[in-house]
C-alpha positions, -999 to +999 in steps of 0.1 A: -577+573+072-614+580+079-643+578+057-664+551+039-652+525+015-674+523-016-673+490-035-687+493-070-680+476-104-653+453-091-634+483-077-634+503-045-625+538-033-624+557+000-648+585+003-638+610+030-672+627+032-699+602+019-727+627+021-709+652-002-701+623-026-738+616-030-746+653-036-760+657-001-746+680+024-754+684+061-767+719+054-793+707+029-819+708+056-820+743+068-829+748+105-847+775+123-848+785+160-884+787+172-896+805+204-921+779+218-943+803+238-951+825+207-943+800+179-922+828+164-892+819+142-862+839+154-853+858+123-828+884+137-806+890+167-828+918+178-858+895+182-836+869+199-822+896+222-857+907+233-866+871+242-833+865+260-835+897+280-870+886+292-854+854+304-827+872+325-799+873+299-780+905+292-757+916+264-720+909+272-697+935+257-663+925+272-655+896+248-645+892+212-657+920+189-665+893+162-691+878+185-726+887+197-727+875+233-752+871+261-745+864+298-769+852+323-769+871+356-757+851+386-744+823+364-714+814+344-734+807+313-724+826+281-740+824+247-716+833+219-730+838+184-713+850+152-718+887+145-733+880+111-768+865+115-765+846+082-738+825+100-763+816+128-763+778+121-779+750+140-748+746+162-754+780+177-792+774+178-787+743+199-764+762+223-793+786+228-818+757+233-796+739+258-791+770+279-829+779+278-846+746+282-884+745+273-881+779+257-867+773+223-867+745+198-848+739+166-868+727+136-862+719+099-877+742+074 
């Protein structure tokens, strides 16, 4: 059993996801990917692709058809993103940031 025990009014209960129980979800703070050089918020895969190509990345077409992927020439790095940009969450944003240090930053809106 994992979660948090809540003690209230002489009773107690186990809450599996305490943030959801309080009406707060991890997605309440929406994140955006920012290109540091221009200050531009990445709002589409086409704008992200232009920046990545300038950094030596190229589109990778040999993988999963459900993913939008980029491969860095002369390296084993691969960035895999969901095909639908609306599913481009902070997890994917941080993957882009880690593989392109000092180029991108993730910020709260």
